[in-house]
N, C-alpha and C positions, 0 to 999 in steps of 0.2 A: 335771535330776534323774537321768537315766540314768547319768551319770558317777558320781554318788554311789553308786547301787546297785552298779555294777561295782566301785568302789573298796572298798566295805564287804565285798562277797562275796569278792573276791580276798584280802583281809586274813585271812580265816578258813580258807582252803583249806590242807589238809595235802598237800603235794606227794608223789605216789607215790614210794616208795623212800626217803623221808627218815626220819631217826630223831628222834622227837618228844621234846622236853623242854618240858612244859607251862608251867612257871614262866618259862622263858627265852623260848620261842617264841610262846606264846599266853597272856600274863598275864591272869588273870581280871578285873583292874581296868582293862584297856585300853579306851579309847574314842577315837572320831575327833575330833581337835582342831578340825575344821571344822564339827562338828555339836554344837549346844548342847542341853541337856536340855529347855529351854523350847520348842524346835522339834520335839522328839521326837513329840508327839501329832499334829501336823500331818503330819509325814513318814510316820508309821505309817498315818494315814488315806489319804494318797495311795497308799501301797503296797497297802493293802487294795482300793482301787478298781481299781488296775492288775491285781492278782491275780485279782479277780473277773472282769474282762474276759477275761484269758488263760484262766482256768478254763472259762469259758463256751465258748470256741472249742475248748479241749482236750476237753471233754465231747462237743461236737457232732462233732468229728473222729473220736474214738474209735478211733484207730489205735495208741495207746500208753496205758500206765497209769503212775501216779506213786506211788512208795512213799517216804514220809518216815519216817525212823528218828530217834527221840529217845532219847539215852542221857545219863545224868548221875548223879552222886551225889545223895543225898537233899537236898532243899531247894534244888536248883540252879535250879528254875523250869520243869520240864517241863509241869506242869498249866497254869501261867500262860502259857506259850508257846502251848499249844493254845487257851486262852481268848482271848488278845489278838491272836494272829496268824492262827490258823486260822479264827477266828470271822468273818473277812471273806470266807470262801469260801461257796459255795452248799452247804448241808448235804445237798442231794439227791445230790451227787456225791462226798461224803466219808464215810469210815468211820474211826472211831478204835478201836484195840484196845489195851487195857492188859494186858500180860503179867505176871502175878504168879507165885507158886510153882506149878510144874506139878502138875496133878492126877494121880491114879493112872492114868487112861486115857492122858494125855499121856506119862507116864513109861514106858508100855508100848510107846512108839514111839521113833524116833530124835529127837534134840533139835531138828531143823529141822521136824519134821512139823506141829506146831501153828502154826508161822509160814507154812508153805506153804499151809495151809488158809485163811489170812486174807489172802492176796494180792489186790490190787485187780484188777477186770475192766478191760478196755480202756475208756478214757474216764474212769475213776474214780480217785480219790485215796484212799490208805490211810495212816493215821498209826499207827505203832507206838510206843506209850508204853512204853519199854523193849522189848527185842527179842531176837533170836537171839544178840545179843552178850552177854547175861547168862551165856551158856555159856562165855565166856572171861573173865568178870569176877567175878561172885559165886562161881562154881564154882572159880575160881582162888584167891580169897581164902579160900574155905571148901570145900576139896576133898571133904569128906564129902557135899556136895550133888551131886556129879557123877552124871550119868545119861546114857544107860542103863548099867547095871552089866555091862560086858563086859570081856574080858581086855585090850582095847586101852587101857582107862583106866589101866592100870598101866604103860604104856609111858612112857619118859622124854621122848618127843617129843610128848606128848599135845597141847600147846598149838600147836605148829607144825602138827600134823595138823588141828586145828580151824581155825586161820587159813586153811589151804589149802582145807578143805572149804567154809568161808564164802565165800572169794574165788571158788571155782569155782561155787558155787550162785548168787552174785550175778552172775557173768558169764553163766551160763545164763539168768537172768531178764532181764538187759539185752539179750541176743541175741534174746529173745522179746518185746521191746517194753515191758518195765518199766524206767522211769527211776528210779534210786535216789538219794535225797538223804539223806545221813547227817549228823546234827547232834549234836555233843557239847557240852553246856552246861558250861562250865568255871567253877566257883565256888571261891572261896578258903575256907580253913578258918575264918578269922575271920568271913567273911560268913555261912557256914553256921551258926556259933554264934549270930550275931545273929538270924538267921531262926528258929532253934530257940527262942531266948528270946522272940521275938515271938509264937510260937505258944503258948508257956506263959503269957505275961503277958496276952494278949488273949483273953478268954473265948470270943469268937466264932471263934477260931482253935484252941482247945484240941483239937478233933477231929482236926486235922491232925498233931498230935504223937504220936509213939509212942516208948515207952522203947526199943524195938528200934532206932530210928534212932540213939539215943545210944550204944547198944552197938556199932553198926556204925561210929560215928565213931572208936572206938578203933583201927580198922583203916585209918585214913586213908592212911598211907604205903603200905600194901599195895595199896590201891585205886589210888593214883596210879601206882604201877609197872605195875599191870595195865592202866590206861587208856593209859599211854604205849606199852606194847607193842602193845596192840590198835590204836591209831592208826597206829603205825609199820608194822605188818604187814598191815593191811587197808585202807589208803587206796590205792585202785587207780585206774588211768586210767578204767575203766568205772564205778567207784563210789567217788569220793574222799570223805574225811571233811572236815567243816567244824567247826572249833572256835570256838564262840560264847562271847565273854567275858560271864560271867553275873553279875558282882558288881553291875552297874547294870541293873536290870530293863528300863528304857526302852531302853537301848542294845542289850541282848540281843534284845529284840523287833524293833528296827529291823534289826539284823544278820541275824536269821533271815529277815525279810521280804526282805532284799536277796538272800540266797542263793536263796530260792524264786523271786523275780522273775527273776533272771539265768538260772536253770534253765529256766523256762517261756519266757522270751524267746528263748533259744537254740533251743528246739524250734520256735518260731514257728508255733503251731497256727493253722490257717485253717478257716473254715466250709466244709463240703463243697460242691462245685460240682455242680449238676444238669445232666444232659445235655439235648439238644434235645427228646427225647421227654417227659422229666419237665417241662420248661418248657411244653410244649404242654398237658400235663395240668393244670398250674397255671393256665394261661390259661383253659381250659375250666371249671375249678372256680370261678375268679373270675367268669366270665361267668354261671355258674349262681347264684352267691351274690348278685351285683348285680342280676340279672334284666334285663328289658327296659325298666325304668322309670327308668333313669339310675343315678347313684351310690347306693351303699348308704347307708342312714340312719346318722346319727351314733350311736355307742354310748350306751346309756342310763347314767345316773349311778348 
């Protein structure tokens, strides 16, 4: 199974310094020919089990933190990814943050401020459902939403400046123990339309559809250009992007699991080792618990 995870994860990686063409390099309909849909459920279950074990050791070790970034256009499956992949993790060690339009307080600070405040502590995992990358995506398609309103926003190299800022910030985080996994869910325009129609036609999904989503669809080509530039300029050695083919939900979930598994396996977290003094304390504690009358009684049901 380890060979499968490695193959799936490597297929999604954006090599640092490469120029990304989403349609050519990471087609949203792509899937692994050696993996069938009817095996997807079992494979995902295996992945969840392995992730839970790795997370337990990661939490206990507490010498690093893990930041998972989810970016995508509407209906690509960010919420579904959190539900079907992240649900296998122990919620005690995971926090999910959904970043929507900035509040007045957030707009009174730099654009990274609200994200800095939500970073995970050592041993913990944070999931950013949308992230600081909105500041080179939605603000690029809709320049009127740029903030903070400073003179530098009028500079012609604003996007290059922001790519540099983000890369430097992420380098700082990784230097201080935060492992960053960046996932871009790549869905096709036809599949997005199908999912929008599903939300309209199925009453229990009506709440998920917004007319604003349809208005944003009119900017499809602009977003694709912004996505490609973002991936090309911010996939770094210390925080590479992974483009997840998202037209098939089952394969999207399996691919995402593969990236997370490979990341945690590479860290190889181990339970902390206790020294001789601590072991002696444990022995004394056990002796006290057991007492002088033999083994402790079996736990009550």
